[in-house]
C-alpha positions as CSV (number, residue, x, y, z in Angstrom):
1,M,16.5,133.8,137.4
2,S,17.1,130.5,136.1
3,T,17.6,129.6,132.3
4,A,14.0,128.3,132.7
5,S,12.5,131.8,133.9
6,Q,14.8,133.6,131.0
7,D,12.8,131.5,128.4
8,A,9.6,132.4,129.4
9,A,10.2,136.0,129.8
10,T,11.6,136.0,126.3
11,P,9.4,138.4,123.6
12,A,7.8,136.3,120.5
13,D,8.5,138.9,118.7
14,G,10.2,137.7,115.9
15,S,13.3,137.8,116.9
16,P,16.4,135.8,117.1
17,D,15.5,133.9,120.3
18,A,12.0,133.4,119.1
19,E,12.8,130.4,117.9
20,S,14.6,128.6,121.0
21,Q,11.6,130.4,122.8
22,S,9.0,128.5,121.0
23,M,11.1,125.2,121.2
24,S,11.9,125.5,125.0
25,G,8.1,126.7,125.4
26,R,7.1,122.8,124.0
27,S,9.0,121.4,126.6
28,R,8.5,122.9,128.8
29,A,5.4,120.8,131.7
30,N,2.3,122.7,131.8
31,D,1.4,123.4,134.9
32,G,2.4,127.7,134.6
33,T,6.3,127.3,136.4
34,G,8.3,127.6,133.5
35,V,10.3,124.3,135.3
36,T,11.0,122.3,132.2
37,P,10.5,118.3,132.5
38,Q,13.9,118.1,131.6
39,T,15.2,120.0,134.8
40,R,12.6,118.6,136.8
41,R,14.1,115.5,136.2
42,K,17.8,116.2,137.2
43,V,17.0,118.0,140.1
44,V,14.6,114.3,141.5
45,V,18.2,112.5,140.5
46,A,20.4,114.4,142.3
47,S,17.8,115.0,145.7
48,F,17.7,111.6,145.1
49,I,21.5,110.4,144.9
50,G,22.4,113.1,147.4
51,N,19.7,112.3,150.5
52,F,21.0,108.8,150.0
53,V,24.8,109.5,150.6
54,E,24.7,110.9,153.5
55,W,21.9,108.7,154.8
56,F,23.7,105.7,154.2
57,D,26.8,107.3,156.2
58,Y,24.8,108.7,159.4
59,A,23.1,105.2,159.3
60,V,26.4,102.4,158.4
61,Y,26.2,103.4,162.6
62,G,23.2,101.8,163.4
63,Y,23.8,98.4,161.8
64,L,26.9,98.0,163.0
65,A,26.8,99.2,166.5
66,T,27.1,94.9,167.9
67,T,30.8,95.1,166.2
68,I,30.6,99.1,167.3
69,A,30.0,97.9,170.9
70,V,32.6,95.7,170.6
71,V,35.4,97.9,169.1
72,F,35.3,100.7,171.4
73,F,34.2,99.1,174.7
74,P,35.4,96.1,174.7
75,E,35.8,96.0,178.2
76,S,32.0,96.6,179.4
77,D,29.0,94.1,179.9
78,P,27.8,93.3,176.6
79,R,24.3,95.0,177.6
80,V,26.3,98.0,179.3
81,A,28.7,98.1,176.1
82,L,25.5,98.4,173.8
83,L,23.5,101.3,175.7
84,S,27.4,103.1,175.4
85,T,27.5,103.0,171.4
86,Y,23.9,104.1,171.4
87,A,24.3,106.9,173.9
88,L,26.8,108.2,171.4
89,F,24.4,107.5,168.5
90,A,22.2,110.0,170.8
91,I,24.6,112.2,171.8
92,S,25.2,113.0,168.3
93,F,21.7,114.4,167.4
94,L,21.6,116.8,170.2
95,I,23.8,119.3,167.6
96,R,21.5,118.5,165.7
97,P,19.0,121.6,166.5
98,I,22.0,123.6,166.3
99,G,23.0,122.3,163.3
100,G,19.4,123.1,162.2
101,F,19.6,127.1,162.8
102,F,22.6,127.5,161.1
103,W,22.0,125.2,157.5
104,G,18.4,126.6,158.0
105,N,19.5,129.9,158.3
106,L,22.2,129.5,154.7
107,G,19.7,127.7,152.8
108,D,17.1,130.6,153.4
109,R,19.5,133.4,153.2
110,V,22.1,132.2,151.3
111,G,20.1,129.6,149.1
112,R,19.2,126.1,148.9
113,R,21.9,124.7,146.5
114,T,24.3,126.1,148.5
115,A,23.2,124.8,151.5
116,L,23.4,121.4,150.9
117,A,26.3,121.0,148.4
118,W,28.1,121.7,151.5
119,S,26.6,119.4,154.2
120,I,26.8,116.2,152.0
121,L,31.0,117.0,151.7
122,I,31.4,117.6,155.9
123,M,29.0,114.2,156.5
124,S,30.9,111.9,154.0
125,G,34.3,113.6,155.5
126,A,33.5,112.8,158.9
127,T,32.4,109.4,157.5
128,F,35.1,108.6,155.7
129,L,37.9,109.3,159.1
130,I,35.5,106.6,161.6
131,A,37.3,104.2,159.3
132,L,40.2,105.4,160.1
133,L,39.5,105.7,163.8
134,P,42.4,103.4,166.4
135,S,40.4,101.2,168.9
136,Y,40.1,101.1,172.7
137,Q,42.8,98.7,172.8
138,A,45.4,100.8,170.7
139,V,44.8,104.4,172.6
140,G,42.4,103.6,175.5
141,F,39.4,106.2,176.1
142,F,40.4,108.5,173.0
143,A,39.0,105.9,170.9
144,P,35.3,106.5,171.6
145,L,36.4,110.2,173.0
146,L,37.0,110.5,168.5
147,L,34.2,108.6,168.1
148,L,31.8,110.7,169.2
149,V,33.6,114.1,168.4
150,L,32.6,112.5,164.5
151,R,29.6,111.6,165.3
152,L,28.7,115.4,166.4
153,V,30.2,116.2,162.6
154,Q,27.5,114.1,161.5
155,G,24.5,115.2,163.3
156,F,26.0,118.7,163.1
157,S,25.9,118.0,159.1
158,A,22.3,115.8,158.4
159,A,20.8,118.8,160.1
160,G,20.4,121.0,156.7
161,E,20.3,117.3,154.5
162,Y,16.5,116.1,154.8
163,A,14.9,119.9,155.3
164,G,16.9,120.8,152.3
165,S,16.0,117.9,150.3
166,S,12.7,118.3,150.9
167,A,12.3,122.6,150.2
168,F,14.1,121.9,147.4
169,L,11.9,118.9,145.8
170,V,8.8,121.1,146.9
171,E,9.4,124.4,145.1
172,Y,11.0,122.7,142.3
173,A,7.8,120.0,141.6
174,P,4.3,121.2,140.3
175,P,2.0,122.5,142.4
176,R,-0.7,119.3,142.8
177,R,2.6,116.8,142.5
178,R,4.4,118.3,145.2
179,G,3.4,115.1,147.4
180,M,4.8,112.9,145.5
181,Y,8.2,113.9,144.3
182,A,9.3,115.3,148.0
183,A,8.4,111.5,148.4
184,V,11.8,110.7,146.8
185,V,13.5,112.0,150.3
186,P,12.4,109.6,152.1
187,A,12.7,106.8,149.5
188,S,16.3,107.8,148.9
189,T,16.8,108.1,152.8
190,A,15.3,104.3,152.7
191,S,18.2,103.7,149.8
192,G,20.7,104.4,151.8
193,L,19.4,102.6,154.7
194,L,19.1,99.7,152.1
195,L,23.1,99.4,151.4
196,G,23.7,99.6,154.4
197,S,22.2,97.2,155.6
198,L,23.1,95.4,152.7
199,I,26.7,95.7,153.4
200,A,25.8,94.6,157.0
201,S,24.4,91.3,156.0
202,L,27.2,90.9,153.5
203,L,29.5,91.0,156.0
204,S,27.8,89.3,159.2
205,V,28.3,86.2,156.2
206,T,31.3,86.4,154.7
207,L,33.1,87.2,157.5
208,T,34.1,85.8,161.7
209,D,33.6,88.5,164.1
210,P,37.1,88.8,164.7
211,Q,37.9,89.7,161.2
212,M,34.3,92.3,161.6
213,E,35.8,93.3,164.8
214,S,39.2,93.8,163.5
215,W,39.0,95.9,159.6
216,G,35.2,94.6,158.9
217,W,32.9,96.9,159.8
218,R,35.1,99.9,158.2
219,L,34.9,98.9,154.4
220,P,30.9,100.6,154.7
221,F,33.0,104.1,155.9
222,L,35.3,103.8,153.9
223,L,32.9,104.3,150.8
224,A,31.9,108.0,152.2
225,A,34.6,109.1,150.6
226,P,34.0,108.6,146.3
227,M,30.1,108.4,147.2
228,G,30.7,112.1,148.5
229,L,33.0,114.4,146.0
230,I,30.0,112.3,143.4
231,G,27.1,113.8,145.2
232,R,28.2,117.4,145.9
233,Y,29.5,117.3,142.4
234,I,26.1,117.0,140.9
235,R,24.2,119.5,143.5
236,N,26.9,121.8,142.6
237,K,25.4,121.7,138.8
238,L,21.6,122.3,139.5
239,E,20.6,125.8,140.1
240,D,18.7,127.3,142.4
241,T,15.2,126.8,142.7
242,P,13.1,129.4,141.3
243,E,11.2,129.9,144.6
244,F,14.1,131.2,146.0
245,Q,15.4,132.6,142.9
246,A,11.7,134.7,142.9
247,L,12.8,135.5,146.6
248,A,15.6,137.2,146.1
249,K,15.3,138.4,142.7
250,G,12.4,140.7,144.5
251,D,15.1,141.4,147.4
252,D,12.5,139.7,150.1
253,V,15.4,137.2,151.6
254,V,15.2,137.7,155.1
255,K,18.3,138.5,156.6
256,A,17.5,137.0,160.0
257,P,15.2,134.0,159.2
258,T,15.8,132.2,162.0
259,K,14.7,135.3,164.7
260,Q,11.7,135.7,161.9
261,L,10.6,131.9,162.9
262,L,10.9,131.8,166.3
263,V,8.5,135.4,166.7
264,T,6.6,135.3,164.3
265,Y,5.9,131.2,163.2
266,W,6.8,129.7,167.0
267,R,3.1,127.9,167.0
268,T,4.3,126.6,163.4
269,G,6.7,125.4,164.2
270,L,6.0,123.2,167.4
271,L,2.7,122.1,165.2
272,A,5.7,120.9,162.7
273,S,7.5,119.2,165.9
274,G,4.4,117.3,167.3
275,A,3.5,115.8,163.8
276,V,8.0,115.1,163.0
277,L,7.6,113.0,166.5
278,L,6.1,109.5,164.8
279,N,9.1,109.4,162.0
280,A,11.3,111.0,165.1
281,V,11.3,107.0,167.1
282,G,9.2,105.2,163.9
283,F,11.9,105.7,161.3
284,Y,15.0,104.7,164.1
285,M,13.3,102.0,165.9
286,I,12.0,100.1,162.7
287,L,14.3,100.5,160.4
288,S,17.7,101.3,162.4
289,Y,17.2,99.5,165.8
290,M,14.4,97.0,164.8
291,P,18.1,94.5,163.4
292,V,19.8,94.9,166.8
293,Y,16.8,94.8,168.9
294,M,15.7,91.6,167.1
295,S,19.3,89.4,167.4
296,T,20.0,90.2,170.9
297,E,16.6,90.2,172.3
298,L,14.8,88.0,170.4
299,G,17.6,85.5,170.1
300,L,17.5,85.9,166.5
301,S,20.3,85.0,163.9
302,D,22.3,88.4,162.9
303,T,22.0,86.9,159.7
304,R,18.2,86.7,159.8
305,A,17.2,90.0,161.7
306,Y,19.6,91.6,158.9
307,I,17.4,89.5,156.2
308,A,14.2,90.8,157.5
309,T,15.3,94.2,157.9
310,T,16.3,94.4,154.0
311,V,12.9,93.2,152.7
312,A,11.3,95.7,154.9
313,L,12.8,98.2,153.0
314,F,12.4,97.2,149.7
315,T,8.9,97.4,150.3
316,Y,9.1,100.6,152.2
317,I,10.8,102.0,149.4
318,G,7.8,101.4,147.3
319,F,5.1,101.9,149.4
320,I,6.6,106.1,150.3
321,F,5.6,106.8,146.9
322,L,2.6,105.6,146.8
323,T,2.3,107.3,149.9
324,G,2.8,110.4,148.0
325,L,0.5,110.1,145.7
326,L,-2.0,109.3,148.2
327,S,-0.9,112.8,149.9
328,D,-1.7,114.7,146.6
329,R,-5.0,113.4,146.1
330,F,-6.3,113.2,149.1
331,G,-4.5,115.6,151.5
332,R,-1.5,115.4,153.3
333,R,-3.5,115.3,157.1
334,K,-5.8,112.8,156.2
335,V,-2.6,110.4,155.4
336,L,-1.0,111.6,159.1
337,I,-4.2,110.7,160.5
338,S,-4.0,107.4,159.6
339,A,-0.4,106.8,160.1
340,S,-1.4,107.5,164.0
341,V,-4.1,105.9,164.2
342,S,-2.0,102.4,162.8
343,F,0.3,102.9,164.6
344,I,-1.8,103.9,167.9
345,V,-3.4,100.2,166.7
346,L,-1.8,98.0,166.0
347,T,2.3,98.0,167.3
348,V,1.7,96.5,170.7
349,P,0.4,93.1,168.3
350,A,3.3,93.8,165.8
351,F,6.0,93.0,168.2
352,F,4.0,89.8,170.5
353,L,4.4,88.4,166.7
354,L,7.7,89.1,166.5
355,E,8.1,86.9,169.5
356,T,7.6,84.2,167.7
357,D,9.1,81.2,166.2
358,S,8.3,81.9,162.7
359,F,10.9,83.6,160.8
360,L,7.8,84.1,157.9
361,V,5.9,85.5,160.8
362,I,9.0,88.1,161.9
363,L,9.1,89.3,157.9
364,L,5.1,90.1,157.6
365,V,5.4,92.0,160.6
366,Q,9.2,93.8,159.8
367,V,7.3,94.7,155.9
368,L,3.4,95.8,158.4
369,L,5.6,98.1,160.2
370,G,7.4,100.0,157.2
371,A,4.3,100.0,155.3
372,M,2.7,102.1,158.7
373,L,5.9,103.9,158.8
374,T,5.8,105.0,154.8
375,L,2.2,107.0,155.5
376,N,3.6,109.0,158.1
377,D,7.3,108.9,156.3
378,G,6.1,109.6,152.6
379,T,3.8,113.2,153.7
380,L,5.8,114.9,156.2
381,P,8.0,115.8,154.0
382,S,5.9,118.0,151.8
383,F,3.3,118.1,154.7
384,L,6.4,120.2,156.3
385,A,7.6,122.1,153.9
386,E,4.5,123.8,152.7
387,L,3.2,124.5,156.4
388,F,6.0,127.0,156.6
389,P,6.3,130.5,153.7
390,T,9.7,130.5,151.1
391,E,11.4,133.3,152.9
392,V,11.9,130.7,156.0
393,R,10.8,127.6,155.1
394,Y,14.3,125.1,154.7
395,S,14.9,126.8,158.7
396,G,11.1,126.3,160.1
397,F,11.4,122.6,159.2
398,A,15.1,122.2,159.4
399,V,14.5,123.7,163.4
400,S,11.2,122.0,164.0
401,F,12.6,118.4,162.4
402,N,15.8,118.0,164.1
403,L,14.5,119.4,167.2
404,S,11.2,116.7,167.1
405,N,14.6,113.9,166.1
406,A,17.7,115.4,168.8
407,I,15.1,114.5,171.6
408,F,12.8,111.0,170.3
409,G,15.1,109.9,167.5
410,G,18.5,109.4,168.4
411,T,17.5,108.8,171.7
412,A,14.8,105.8,170.2
413,P,17.2,102.8,170.0
414,F,18.9,104.1,173.6
415,V,15.4,104.2,174.9
416,A,13.8,101.1,173.6
417,T,17.2,99.0,175.1
418,L,16.6,100.9,178.6
419,L,12.6,100.3,178.6
420,I,13.5,96.3,178.4
421,G,16.6,96.3,180.5
422,M,14.5,98.0,183.4
423,T,11.2,96.3,182.5
424,G,12.1,93.3,182.3
425,S,9.6,92.4,178.6
426,T,10.4,93.0,175.0
427,I,7.4,95.0,174.4
428,A,8.7,98.2,176.7
429,P,9.6,100.1,172.9
430,A,5.9,99.2,171.5
431,W,4.6,101.2,173.8
432,Y,7.1,104.2,173.6
433,L,6.1,104.2,170.1
434,M,2.5,104.1,170.6
435,A,3.2,107.2,172.6
436,A,4.8,108.6,169.6
437,A,2.1,108.0,167.1
438,A,-0.3,110.0,170.3
439,V,1.4,113.0,170.2
440,S,1.8,112.7,166.2
441,L,-2.4,112.5,165.9
442,I,-2.9,115.7,168.4
443,A,-0.7,118.2,166.5
444,V,-1.9,116.5,162.7
445,L,-5.4,117.0,164.1
446,I,-4.8,120.7,165.1
447,A,-2.8,122.0,161.6
448,R,-4.1,122.8,159.0
449,E,-4.4,120.8,155.5
450,T,-1.3,122.1,153.0
451,A,-1.6,120.3,150.0
452,H,-1.9,122.7,147.0
453,H,-1.8,125.4,148.4
454,D,0.5,128.8,147.3
455,L,4.2,127.9,148.8
456,R,4.4,132.4,149.3
457,R,2.3,131.9,151.7
458,Q,2.3,130.4,155.8
459,A,-0.3,127.3,155.6
460,A,-1.3,126.7,159.8
């Protein structure tokens, strides 16, 4: 039982503990949960930092794809080398459903905090080791093979992060502000991407191509070790969520949560996987692949491409909290539906505008696409967490989220590059993004509203 819960159970009978119980009561949030505002602030900070570190580690690879292609696939045609780099990016996602089962099972059986503390340690270790890898020129075929192994470890670790952080925040949040609290997850994810984009921009401006290919690309990966240790330390200072503690106290923890998920909640899992599709394709296409797309396909300089994406990430982070607030007020389904409709209607025109010679127009289009994406991404964490009851929440979220990301998210840069090569059209990725939005729209239309319902019960 948490400290706040123990305080709530202490009788105000004039005993020595009565005064401390009264004082804690005055600082407690007036929402019936028994969790103090101070505790919630610590949870938000810890979740933000932990998720930030994990996704900075994971996303740096995408931003440095063109350099990594030269270092690990130097004998290939530039497009083939880039496809090879994105193939490794995609393959690392294939392990994520397995990671989803592992981390979901651990989080639902042992606790959310334990799973999150270990996932950040594994991610940071693998990312740090990437910085130490030898190049293709040094060890030949073993270089990309070692890179693949470490990318698989990264993918395994990332499988537990997004789902675990979302469940952690939703279970600590006031009942009518779960959307706002859960929006911290995509905001911290985008912040990790933002730092990666800023560092990539700085390196591209200050270093020559030979310097980047020799040692410059390694610098962001080296940051993983100290950042990961800080994130793990902060997470270990927190107690597990009141929801999980109540489950454990009542001896209601499921011994085989993934089995119960597949047997009892398979329909909910399918709806969740469909709802994730727009996030899976949109997130990696707009926020990770876009700098490479603009530089290699549209001829924009690397520096300008990184600047446009960096500005889009700044605005994305601001919009994401607004979306969380809107989902708390109007419900998850309305906001998610508006996201899908926006992409179906506006994606192709937006990609046409990216081909303009005006950098200002390109910048505005990037901001628009990022803002449209926040309608989905800012709502999705609370929506998915609320779809599943407490005993299988981590498993349900992790498996459905990672299944869609493994099939469609990790492959998005590869598919986009392949479609352009096959069709000769730089607009081809837009149609793929529209198709993903259509599938998500159908799933959300079938699902029930999840906002404000009892977390112990299934919503859909």
